[in-house]
C-alpha positions, 0 to 999 in steps of 0.5 A, a space after each residue: 911671268 909678267 906682261 913685259 916679258 911676254 910682249 918682249 918675246 912676242 916683239 922679237 917673234 914679230 921681227 922674224 922675216 917671212 921665209 926664216 925661222 928662229 929657235 926658242 933659245 935664239 929668242 931667249 938670247 935676244 931678250 937677254 934670258 939665255 936659259 929661258 927657252 922653255 919660257 919662250 915656248 910657253 909664251 908662244 903657246 898662249 900668244 893668241 891671247 895677246 894678238 896675232 904673231 907669226 909664232 909658226 916661225 919658231 922651231 926648236 934648236 934642231 929645226 923640229 916643229 912644235 908637236 901640237 901645232 899641225 898647221 905649222 908645216 904648211 904655214 912655213 912651206 907657204 913662205 918658202 921655208 926649206 925642210 930636211 925631212 917632214 918635220 924638220 926645217 933646214 936650219 942652215 938654210 932658213 935660220 934667221 940671222 939676227 
């Protein structure tokens, strides 16, 4: 994976507005790599090496939170994101419309 792709992913993540979420697949589509949702997840898991990005605003296509990111739920709640249940964001109400 080259740094251009990494920063392309992170620049999209940086645009997600407070109170909204995007899916890994949505970000992959926005950078023209529709089949690379897992790559997006990999980049986000290492985003701390590249700066401070709002990676907590990225969830899976069904709205489920990242399994190894315990702070994600509280960060999203602080921004007003609505949950369907404890670990699942209400995508109909909170998905970023980009």
